[in-house]
N, C-alpha and C positions, 0 to 999 in steps of 0.2 A: 171295119168297125172293131173297136177295142172294147172289151168288157172287163171291168175291174171288179174283182171280188175281194172286199176288205176283210170279211169274216170267214176264215177257213171252214167253220162249221156250217156255213151256208152254201158251200160249193155244190153239193148234190142238188139241192132245190134250185139254185141259180142255173145249173145246167139243164134242169128240167124246164125251167121257164124259157131258156133259149130254144130248146127243142120245140116247145109250144109256139113260140114266136115265129119260128121257121116253118111251122105247119107240118112237122114230121110226127106222125103217130108213134107212140112208144114201140109198138110191134114192128113197124118199118125200121126204126132205128136199131132195134134188137136184131133184126135180120141182117142189117148191114154189118153190125159188130160181129155177129156170129159167123158170118161168111168170111170176114177178115181174120178172125182169131181161131176159128175151128171149134168154138164153144157152142153149146146147145142154145137154140133160140129161146127156149123156155127159161133156162138159167139166166141168160142175159136179160131177158125181159123182167124177171123177178128182181135182179140186181138194180136195174133202172128204176123200178118202182120204189125200192128201198132208198135209193139215192134221191129220187124226186121228193119223197116224203121226209127226208132227213133222218130216216131210221139208221142208215149207214152212210158212210162217205166213200167215194171211189178211192181206191188205192192208186199209187203212182203207176203201177203196171197196168191198171184198168183204165186210167185216165187217158192215155195216149190213143187207144182205139176209139174211145168215146169221142174225144175231140176231133179225131180224124173223120169219123162218121158224120159229125156235125159240120165239118169244113172249117175248123178252127185249129190254130196252133197255140201251144202254151207258151206264154212269155212271162218271165219273172221280172217285174219292174220294181226297182228299188223305191222304197217309200221316201217321201221328202223328209229331210231332217226335221226332227221335232225341236222346237226352241227349248233351251234348258230353263228350268224354273230356278228362281233365286231361292236359296235356302235361308 
């Protein structure tokens, strides 16, 4: 399944929605990420909450472990060419 996120500002909330659709509680996901990265569960859970609510967005270095824990890869898909407007 491919999930396309058009608005980069919605990345955190979109990932939170995916977590919920997969039925993974935030704490369980935090445990997975903390185990993989060596970070504290509490710190990871707080970061997930901030991302879910859109308060902060995941950085590139944090995105990899999050996607890995969700079972997804990041793919950069080129946008279709926009038709040029006549001036």
